[in-house]
LODRENDREN-74336 format. One record per residue: residue number from 1; residue in one letter; x, y, z of N, C-alpha, C in turn. Coordinates in Angstrom, 1 decimal. Layout:
<NUM; a; <X; Y; Z>; <X; Y; Z>; <X; Y; Z>>
...
//
This chain:
<1; m; <202.0; -90.5; -178.8>; <202.9; -90.8; -177.2>; <202.4; -89.3; -176.9>>
<2; a; <202.7; -88.1; -177.4>; <203.0; -87.0; -177.0>; <202.1; -87.0; -176.0>>
<3; r; <200.9; -87.0; -176.2>; <199.8; -87.2; -175.0>; <200.0; -88.1; -173.8>>
<4; s; <200.5; -88.7; -173.8>; <200.9; -90.2; -172.7>; <202.2; -89.3; -171.7>>
<5; k; <203.3; -88.8; -172.5>; <204.5; -88.1; -172.1>; <203.1; -87.1; -171.4>>
<6; n; <202.3; -85.8; -171.6>; <201.9; -84.4; -170.7>; <201.2; -85.4; -169.7>>
<7; a; <200.4; -86.2; -170.1>; <199.4; -87.3; -168.7>; <200.0; -87.7; -167.6>>
<8; r; <201.5; -88.3; -168.0>; <202.1; -88.4; -166.8>; <202.9; -87.4; -165.9>>
<9; a; <203.1; -86.2; -166.9>; <203.9; -84.8; -166.3>; <202.9; -84.5; -165.3>>
<10; g; <201.6; -84.1; -166.0>; <200.4; -84.3; -165.0>; <200.5; -84.6; -163.5>>
<11; g; <200.6; -85.7; -163.8>; <200.2; -86.7; -163.1>; <201.3; -87.1; -162.3>>
<12; r; <202.7; -86.4; -162.1>; <203.6; -86.3; -161.5>; <203.6; -85.1; -161.0>>
<13; g; <203.1; -84.1; -161.4>; <202.7; -82.6; -160.7>; <201.6; -82.9; -160.2>>
<14; v; <200.9; -83.6; -159.8>; <199.7; -83.9; -158.9>; <200.6; -84.0; -157.8>>
<15; k; <201.7; -85.4; -158.0>; <202.0; -86.0; -156.7>; <202.8; -85.2; -156.0>>
<16; y; <203.4; -84.2; -156.4>; <204.2; -83.4; -156.0>; <203.2; -82.6; -154.8>>
<17; l; <202.0; -82.1; -155.7>; <201.6; -81.2; -155.2>; <200.5; -81.8; -153.9>>
<18; k; <200.7; -83.2; -153.7>; <199.8; -83.2; -152.5>; <201.1; -83.7; -151.9>>
<19; y; <202.3; -83.6; -151.8>; <203.2; -84.1; -150.7>; <203.6; -82.1; -150.4>>
<20; a; <203.3; -81.5; -151.1>; <204.0; -79.8; -150.7>; <203.2; -80.0; -150.3>>
<21; i; <202.0; -79.3; -150.4>; <200.6; -79.2; -148.8>; <200.9; -79.5; -148.1>>
<22; p; <201.2; -80.6; -147.3>; <201.2; -81.2; -145.9>; <202.7; -80.4; -145.8>>
<23; l; <203.6; -80.7; -146.5>; <204.8; -79.7; -146.2>; <204.9; -78.6; -145.8>>
<24; i; <204.6; -77.8; -146.7>; <204.1; -76.2; -146.5>; <203.4; -75.7; -144.7>>
<25; a; <202.3; -76.5; -144.9>; <201.3; -76.6; -143.8>; <202.1; -77.0; -142.4>>
<26; l; <203.0; -77.7; -143.0>; <204.1; -78.4; -141.2>; <204.9; -77.0; -140.9>>
<27; v; <205.3; -76.4; -141.8>; <206.9; -75.1; -141.9>; <205.9; -73.7; -141.5>>
<28; v; <204.6; -73.8; -141.8>; <203.7; -72.6; -141.7>; <203.7; -72.9; -140.2>>
<29; i; <202.8; -74.3; -139.5>; <202.6; -74.5; -138.2>; <203.9; -74.8; -137.1>>
<30; g; <205.0; -74.9; -138.0>; <206.1; -74.8; -137.3>; <207.1; -73.3; -136.7>>
<31; g; <206.9; -72.6; -137.8>; <207.2; -71.2; -137.8>; <206.6; -70.4; -137.1>>
<32; s; <205.3; -70.9; -136.9>; <204.2; -70.2; -135.9>; <204.4; -70.4; -133.9>>
<33; y; <204.8; -71.6; -134.4>; <205.2; -72.6; -132.7>; <206.5; -71.9; -132.5>>
<34; a; <207.6; -71.7; -133.7>; <208.6; -70.7; -132.9>; <208.4; -69.3; -132.6>>
<35; l; <207.6; -68.5; -133.1>; <206.9; -67.1; -132.7>; <206.5; -67.5; -131.4>>
<36; t; <205.9; -68.1; -130.9>; <205.1; -68.3; -129.8>; <206.1; -68.3; -128.4>>
<37; l; <207.5; -69.2; -128.6>; <208.1; -69.0; -128.2>; <209.6; -68.7; -127.5>>
<38; q; <209.2; -67.2; -128.9>; <209.9; -66.3; -128.6>; <209.8; -65.2; -127.2>>
<39; p; <210.5; -64.6; -126.8>; <210.8; -64.0; -125.5>; <210.0; -62.8; -125.7>>
<40; t; <209.0; -61.8; -124.8>; <208.4; -61.1; -125.1>; <209.0; -59.9; -125.3>>
<41; p; <208.5; -58.8; -126.1>; <209.6; -57.7; -126.1>; <209.4; -56.7; -124.7>>
<42; t; <210.3; -56.6; -124.6>; <210.8; -55.3; -123.5>; <210.9; -53.9; -124.3>>
<43; y; <210.7; -53.2; -123.4>; <211.3; -51.4; -123.8>; <211.7; -51.0; -122.4>>
<44; p; <212.4; -50.4; -123.0>; <213.1; -49.4; -121.6>; <212.4; -48.9; -120.7>>
<45; a; <212.7; -48.6; -119.7>; <212.2; -48.0; -119.0>; <212.3; -47.0; -118.2>>
<46; a; <211.1; -46.0; -118.4>; <211.3; -44.6; -118.3>; <211.0; -44.2; -116.7>>
<47; m; <210.5; -44.8; -116.2>; <210.4; -44.8; -114.3>; <210.4; -46.0; -114.0>>
<48; n; <211.2; -46.4; -112.6>; <211.7; -47.9; -112.1>; <212.4; -47.7; -110.9>>
<49; f; <211.0; -47.7; -110.2>; <211.6; -47.8; -108.5>; <210.8; -48.6; -107.7>>
<50; t; <210.5; -48.6; -106.3>; <210.0; -49.4; -105.5>; <209.4; -48.8; -104.2>>
<51; f; <208.8; -48.9; -103.3>; <208.5; -48.8; -102.4>; <207.8; -49.3; -101.1>>
<52; n; <207.1; -49.7; -100.1>; <207.2; -50.0; -99.3>; <205.5; -49.9; -99.0>>
<53; l; <204.8; -51.2; -98.8>; <203.2; -51.2; -98.2>; <203.4; -51.8; -97.2>>
<54; l; <202.3; -51.2; -95.7>; <201.7; -52.4; -95.0>; <200.9; -52.0; -95.0>>
<55; v; <199.7; -53.2; -94.7>; <198.2; -53.0; -94.2>; <198.2; -54.0; -93.3>>
<56; d; <197.7; -52.8; -91.9>; <197.8; -53.7; -90.9>; <196.0; -53.5; -90.1>>
<57; v; <196.0; -54.7; -89.4>; <194.6; -54.8; -89.0>; <194.3; -54.9; -87.6>>
<58; s; <193.9; -54.1; -86.7>; <194.1; -54.5; -84.9>; <192.8; -55.5; -85.2>>
<59; n; <192.8; -56.3; -84.2>; <191.8; -56.8; -83.6>; <190.8; -56.2; -83.0>>
<60; k; <189.6; -56.9; -82.3>; <188.5; -55.9; -81.7>; <188.4; -55.2; -80.5>>
<61; n; <189.3; -56.1; -79.5>; <190.2; -55.7; -78.5>; <191.5; -55.0; -78.5>>
<62; s; <191.7; -54.5; -79.8>; <192.9; -54.0; -79.8>; <194.2; -53.8; -79.3>>
<63; t; <194.3; -55.6; -79.0>; <195.5; -56.3; -78.1>; <195.9; -57.2; -79.6>>
<64; q; <195.8; -56.7; -80.9>; <197.1; -58.0; -81.5>; <196.4; -57.2; -82.9>>
<65; v; <197.4; -57.3; -83.7>; <197.5; -55.9; -85.0>; <198.6; -57.2; -85.4>>
<66; s; <197.8; -57.6; -87.0>; <198.1; -58.3; -87.8>; <198.1; -57.6; -89.5>>
<67; a; <199.6; -58.0; -89.9>; <199.6; -57.5; -91.2>; <198.9; -58.5; -92.2>>
<68; i; <198.2; -57.9; -93.1>; <197.8; -58.5; -94.0>; <198.2; -58.4; -95.5>>
<69; a; <199.0; -59.4; -96.4>; <199.4; -59.2; -97.9>; <198.5; -60.1; -98.3>>
<70; p; <198.9; -59.5; -100.2>; <198.1; -60.5; -100.9>; <198.6; -61.9; -101.2>>
<71; g; <197.5; -62.3; -101.2>; <197.3; -64.1; -101.3>; <198.7; -64.5; -102.8>>
<72; h; <198.7; -63.9; -103.7>; <199.1; -63.8; -105.2>; <200.1; -62.8; -105.7>>
<73; p; <201.0; -62.6; -106.2>; <201.5; -61.6; -106.9>; <200.4; -60.5; -107.4>>
<74; i; <200.5; -59.3; -107.3>; <199.6; -58.1; -107.9>; <200.3; -57.6; -109.4>>
<75; g; <199.4; -57.5; -110.3>; <200.2; -57.0; -111.6>; <201.5; -58.2; -112.6>>
<76; e; <201.0; -58.8; -112.0>; <202.1; -59.8; -112.5>; <201.6; -61.0; -113.3>>
<77; a; <201.5; -62.3; -114.4>; <200.6; -63.0; -114.9>; <200.5; -63.9; -114.2>>
<78; g; <199.4; -64.7; -113.8>; <199.2; -65.3; -113.1>; <198.9; -65.2; -111.4>>
<79; g; <199.1; -63.7; -111.0>; <198.6; -63.2; -109.5>; <197.2; -62.2; -110.0>>
<80; y; <196.7; -61.0; -109.4>; <196.0; -60.3; -109.3>; <196.2; -59.4; -110.4>>
<81; w; <194.9; -58.8; -111.3>; <195.7; -58.1; -112.7>; <194.1; -57.4; -113.1>>
<82; a; <193.5; -57.1; -112.1>; <192.0; -56.6; -112.3>; <191.3; -55.2; -112.8>>
<83; t; <192.4; -54.7; -113.8>; <192.2; -53.9; -114.8>; <193.6; -53.9; -115.8>>
<84; t; <193.0; -53.3; -116.9>; <194.0; -52.9; -118.0>; <194.4; -51.5; -118.3>>
<85; k; <193.7; -50.5; -117.7>; <194.1; -49.4; -117.2>; <195.4; -49.3; -118.2>>
<86; y; <196.1; -49.6; -117.6>; <198.3; -48.6; -118.3>; <198.3; -50.2; -118.3>>
<87; n; <198.1; -50.7; -119.4>; <198.7; -52.8; -119.9>; <199.5; -51.6; -121.1>>
<88; n; <199.7; -50.6; -122.1>; <200.4; -50.2; -122.6>; <201.5; -49.7; -121.9>>
<89; d; <201.3; -49.3; -120.5>; <202.4; -49.1; -120.1>; <204.0; -49.4; -119.8>>
<90; s; <203.2; -50.5; -119.6>; <204.4; -52.0; -118.9>; <205.7; -51.8; -119.8>>
<91; v; <206.4; -52.1; -119.3>; <207.8; -52.6; -120.3>; <207.9; -53.6; -120.8>>
<92; d; <206.9; -55.1; -120.3>; <207.1; -56.4; -120.6>; <205.7; -56.2; -120.4>>
<93; a; <204.9; -57.9; -121.4>; <204.0; -58.3; -121.1>; <203.5; -59.2; -119.9>>
<94; s; <204.7; -59.1; -119.4>; <203.7; -60.3; -118.3>; <204.1; -59.3; -116.5>>
<95; h; <204.0; -58.2; -117.0>; <204.0; -57.1; -116.1>; <202.9; -55.9; -115.8>>
<96; y; <202.4; -55.4; -114.9>; <201.2; -54.2; -115.1>; <202.5; -53.1; -114.8>>
<97; p; <202.4; -52.0; -114.9>; <203.2; -50.9; -114.5>; <203.6; -50.8; -113.1>>
<98; i; <202.8; -51.3; -112.4>; <202.9; -51.8; -110.9>; <202.6; -52.7; -110.2>>
<99; y; <203.2; -53.5; -109.8>; <203.4; -54.4; -109.4>; <203.6; -55.2; -108.1>>
<100; m; <203.5; -56.4; -107.6>; <204.4; -56.7; -106.4>; <204.7; -58.1; -106.6>>
<101; d; <205.8; -58.9; -106.5>; <206.1; -60.3; -107.1>; <205.4; -60.7; -105.8>>
<102; s; <206.2; -62.4; -105.9>; <205.3; -63.2; -105.1>; <205.3; -62.7; -103.1>>
<103; p; <204.5; -62.4; -102.8>; <204.2; -62.1; -101.2>; <205.0; -62.9; -100.5>>
<104; g; <205.1; -63.9; -100.4>; <205.8; -65.3; -99.5>; <207.6; -64.8; -99.7>>
<105; i; <207.8; -63.7; -100.7>; <209.6; -63.7; -100.8>; <209.2; -62.3; -100.8>>
<106; v; <208.4; -61.1; -100.6>; <208.6; -59.5; -100.6>; <208.0; -59.5; -99.6>>
<107; c; <206.9; -59.7; -98.7>; <206.0; -59.3; -97.6>; <206.3; -59.9; -96.3>>
<108; t; <207.3; -59.2; -95.6>; <207.7; -59.6; -94.3>; <208.1; -58.3; -93.2>>
<109; p; <206.4; -58.3; -92.7>; <205.2; -58.3; -93.3>; <205.0; -56.5; -94.0>>
<110; v; <206.0; -55.9; -94.4>; <206.2; -55.0; -95.5>; <206.0; -55.4; -96.5>>
<111; c; <204.9; -54.9; -98.0>; <205.5; -55.7; -99.2>; <206.3; -54.8; -100.0>>
<112; v; <207.1; -55.4; -100.7>; <208.0; -54.2; -101.8>; <207.1; -54.1; -103.1>>
<113; m; <206.9; -53.1; -103.4>; <206.1; -52.9; -104.1>; <206.8; -51.9; -105.7>>
<114; h; <206.6; -52.3; -107.2>; <207.9; -52.0; -108.1>; <206.7; -50.8; -109.1>>
<115; v; <207.5; -49.7; -109.4>; <206.5; -49.2; -110.1>; <208.0; -49.5; -111.3>>
<116; k; <207.7; -49.9; -112.5>; <208.2; -50.1; -113.1>; <207.7; -49.4; -115.1>>
<117; s; <207.8; -48.6; -115.5>; <207.2; -48.2; -117.1>; <207.3; -47.8; -118.0>>
<118; r; <207.5; -48.0; -118.8>; <208.0; -47.5; -120.3>; <207.7; -45.6; -120.6>>
<119; v; <206.7; -45.3; -119.5>; <206.5; -44.0; -120.1>; <206.2; -43.0; -118.7>>
<120; v; <206.2; -41.6; -118.4>; <206.3; -41.3; -116.9>; <205.1; -41.1; -116.9>>
<121; h; <205.0; -41.3; -115.5>; <203.3; -41.1; -115.5>; <203.1; -40.7; -114.1>>
<122; p; <202.2; -39.9; -113.4>; <202.3; -40.4; -111.9>; <201.0; -41.5; -111.2>>
<123; f; <201.6; -42.3; -111.6>; <200.8; -43.8; -111.0>; <200.9; -43.1; -109.2>>
<124; t; <199.4; -43.8; -109.1>; <199.0; -43.5; -107.9>; <198.7; -44.5; -107.0>>
<125; l; <198.8; -44.5; -105.3>; <198.0; -46.0; -104.8>; <196.6; -46.5; -104.9>>
<126; g; <195.9; -45.4; -105.5>; <194.4; -45.8; -106.1>; <194.6; -47.0; -107.3>>
<127; d; <195.7; -46.8; -108.3>; <196.3; -47.4; -109.2>; <196.6; -48.8; -108.6>>
<128; l; <197.6; -48.9; -107.9>; <198.0; -49.7; -107.2>; <196.6; -50.8; -106.6>>
<129; f; <195.7; -49.9; -106.4>; <194.6; -51.0; -105.8>; <193.7; -51.1; -106.8>>
<130; g; <193.7; -50.6; -108.0>; <192.9; -51.0; -108.8>; <193.4; -52.3; -110.0>>
<131; v; <194.5; -52.3; -109.6>; <195.4; -53.9; -110.0>; <194.9; -55.1; -109.6>>
<132; w; <195.4; -54.4; -108.0>; <194.7; -55.8; -107.4>; <193.0; -56.0; -107.0>>
<133; g; <192.3; -54.9; -107.6>; <191.4; -55.4; -107.1>; <190.5; -55.1; -105.7>>
<134; q; <191.1; -54.6; -105.2>; <191.1; -54.2; -103.8>; <190.1; -52.6; -103.3>>
<135; t; <189.5; -53.1; -102.4>; <188.9; -51.1; -102.0>; <189.6; -50.6; -101.6>>
<136; l; <190.3; -49.1; -101.6>; <190.9; -48.6; -100.9>; <190.2; -47.2; -100.4>>
<137; g; <190.0; -47.0; -99.2>; <189.8; -45.5; -98.5>; <189.6; -45.8; -97.1>>
<138; e; <189.1; -44.3; -96.6>; <188.8; -44.8; -94.8>; <187.7; -45.0; -94.0>>
<139; n; <186.8; -45.7; -95.4>; <185.5; -46.0; -94.6>; <185.7; -47.5; -95.1>>
<140; n; <186.3; -48.0; -95.9>; <186.8; -49.2; -96.4>; <187.7; -49.7; -97.1>>
<141; t; <189.0; -50.4; -96.9>; <190.1; -50.7; -97.3>; <189.9; -52.4; -97.6>>
<142; i; <190.2; -53.1; -98.5>; <190.8; -53.8; -99.0>; <189.3; -54.8; -98.3>>
<143; g; <188.0; -54.9; -98.4>; <187.1; -55.5; -98.3>; <186.8; -54.9; -96.8>>
<144; v; <187.1; -54.5; -95.8>; <187.3; -54.2; -94.3>; <186.5; -53.2; -94.2>>
<145; p; <184.6; -52.9; -93.8>; <184.1; -52.0; -94.1>; <184.6; -51.1; -92.4>>
<146; r; <184.5; -49.6; -92.3>; <184.5; -48.9; -90.9>; <183.6; -49.9; -90.1>>
<147; n; <183.8; -50.0; -88.5>; <183.1; -50.3; -87.9>; <183.3; -49.7; -86.4>>
<148; g; <181.9; -49.1; -86.4>; <182.0; -48.1; -85.1>; <183.2; -47.6; -84.7>>
<149; s; <183.7; -47.5; -83.4>; <185.2; -46.7; -83.9>; <186.2; -47.0; -84.3>>
<150; f; <185.8; -48.0; -84.9>; <187.5; -48.8; -85.9>; <187.2; -48.1; -87.1>>
<151; a; <188.2; -47.8; -87.8>; <188.6; -47.2; -88.9>; <189.8; -47.0; -89.0>>
<152; w; <189.6; -46.8; -90.8>; <191.1; -47.0; -91.7>; <192.2; -45.9; -91.4>>
<153; q; <193.6; -45.6; -91.2>; <193.8; -44.8; -91.4>; <195.5; -44.8; -92.7>>
<154; f; <195.6; -43.5; -93.4>; <196.8; -43.6; -94.3>; <197.9; -43.0; -93.6>>
<155; c; <199.3; -43.7; -93.7>; <200.4; -43.0; -93.1>; <201.5; -43.0; -94.2>>
<156; v; <202.0; -42.2; -94.1>; <203.4; -41.9; -95.2>; <204.5; -41.9; -94.5>>
<157; g; <205.7; -42.2; -94.7>; <206.7; -42.2; -94.3>; <207.2; -43.7; -92.9>>
<158; p; <208.3; -43.2; -92.6>; <209.1; -44.6; -91.5>; <208.1; -44.4; -90.4>>
<159; p; <207.7; -45.4; -89.7>; <207.1; -45.8; -88.4>; <207.2; -44.6; -87.6>>
<160; r; <208.2; -44.1; -87.0>; <208.6; -43.7; -85.9>; <208.6; -42.1; -86.1>>
<161; s; <208.3; -41.7; -88.0>; <208.2; -40.5; -87.8>; <206.9; -40.5; -89.4>>
<162; a; <206.4; -41.0; -88.9>; <204.8; -41.2; -90.4>; <204.1; -40.1; -90.0>>
<163; v; <203.5; -39.3; -90.6>; <202.6; -38.3; -90.6>; <201.4; -39.2; -91.6>>
<164; i; <199.6; -38.3; -90.8>; <198.8; -39.3; -91.6>; <198.2; -38.2; -92.8>>
<165; s; <197.8; -39.3; -93.9>; <197.5; -38.6; -95.1>; <196.0; -38.8; -95.8>>
<166; n; <195.1; -37.4; -96.6>; <194.0; -38.0; -96.4>; <193.8; -38.3; -98.0>>
<167; e; <195.3; -38.2; -98.6>; <195.3; -38.8; -99.7>; <194.7; -39.6; -100.5>>
<168; w; <194.8; -40.9; -99.5>; <194.3; -42.1; -100.2>; <194.4; -42.5; -101.7>>
<169; g; <193.5; -43.2; -102.4>; <193.7; -43.1; -103.7>; <194.2; -42.2; -104.8>>
<170; s; <194.3; -41.1; -104.2>; <194.9; -40.2; -105.1>; <196.9; -39.8; -104.8>>
<171; f; <197.3; -40.6; -103.7>; <198.4; -40.1; -103.4>; <199.6; -40.6; -104.5>>
<172; v; <200.4; -39.9; -105.1>; <201.2; -40.1; -106.5>; <202.3; -41.2; -105.3>>
<173; l; <202.7; -42.4; -105.8>; <203.8; -43.0; -105.8>; <204.9; -42.7; -106.1>>
<174; q; <205.8; -43.0; -105.1>; <207.5; -42.2; -104.8>; <208.1; -43.6; -104.8>>
<175; a; <209.7; -43.3; -104.8>; <210.8; -44.3; -104.4>; <210.7; -43.9; -103.2>>
<176; n; <211.4; -44.9; -102.8>; <211.8; -45.4; -101.4>; <210.7; -44.7; -100.5>>
<177; v; <209.6; -44.9; -100.7>; <208.5; -44.6; -99.5>; <207.8; -45.3; -99.0>>
<178; d; <207.4; -45.2; -98.0>; <206.7; -46.0; -96.9>; <205.4; -45.9; -96.8>>
<179; l; <204.5; -46.8; -97.0>; <202.8; -46.4; -97.0>; <202.0; -47.6; -95.7>>
<180; t; <201.6; -47.1; -95.1>; <200.9; -48.5; -93.6>; <199.5; -47.4; -94.4>>
<181; l; <198.5; -48.4; -94.2>; <197.0; -48.6; -94.1>; <197.2; -49.2; -93.0>>
<182; y; <196.1; -48.7; -91.8>; <196.2; -49.1; -90.5>; <194.5; -49.0; -90.2>>
<183; f; <194.3; -50.2; -89.3>; <192.4; -50.5; -89.1>; <192.8; -50.5; -87.6>>
<184; y; <191.9; -49.8; -86.8>; <192.3; -50.1; -85.5>; <191.4; -48.8; -84.8>>
<185; d; <191.0; -48.7; -83.8>; <189.8; -48.3; -82.6>; <190.4; -47.0; -82.2>>
<186; t; <189.6; -46.1; -83.0>; <190.6; -44.8; -83.1>; <190.0; -43.8; -80.8>>
<187; t; <189.1; -44.8; -80.5>; <189.2; -44.5; -79.2>; <190.0; -44.7; -78.2>>
<188; t; <191.2; -45.8; -78.6>; <192.4; -46.3; -77.6>; <193.5; -46.3; -78.4>>
<189; g; <193.9; -45.9; -79.9>; <195.0; -46.1; -80.1>; <195.2; -44.4; -81.1>>
<190; l; <196.7; -44.8; -81.0>; <197.1; -43.6; -81.8>; <197.3; -43.9; -83.5>>
<191; g; <196.9; -45.2; -84.0>; <196.7; -45.1; -85.0>; <198.3; -45.2; -85.8>>
<192; c; <198.9; -45.1; -87.4>; <200.0; -45.6; -87.2>; <200.9; -44.5; -87.4>>
<193; a; <200.4; -43.1; -86.9>; <201.1; -41.8; -86.9>; <201.5; -41.9; -85.5>>
<194; p; <202.9; -41.4; -85.1>; <203.2; -41.5; -84.0>; <203.1; -40.4; -82.8>>
<195; s; <202.2; -39.3; -83.2>; <201.6; -38.4; -82.6>; <200.1; -38.2; -83.1>>
//
């Protein structure tokens, strides 16, 4: 008799084990899935400001100027994100510390750019173009190379009082500054600076 009770008890343990393993697996999978649905952690911003960027290209007759806007957000999930250099400085996982929201909303034609970082760092215009994945410089900007008398000019300040800058990629981004990159015929125009 004792033997049959032990055999039944062992059979009952196997039976419970057969049901327990799938239940434990479901709990683990469900918990993992729930964790992926949690919002990404955010960190307080040590830097948080915007600045304006305008990229203008003159046609070959210098009769028309077109503003060039990125085709997608910059430094945001689903947009241009060509470098991971400063990923650890961002306040959340869905933004690079330098970013631009949807161009259809923030480029009119001047694009509003953001610097939002959990550390204080002298981010530069070169850092913005790095995450955008575009070239920047007087001989080639956004993939448009210098050609004949046409060249790029970089200006800082509002259009009526902008000054020419030679800092290009080393220019340290600042709050509320207006930046203009202008491709124009140097023999017939003044560029982006008024004088």
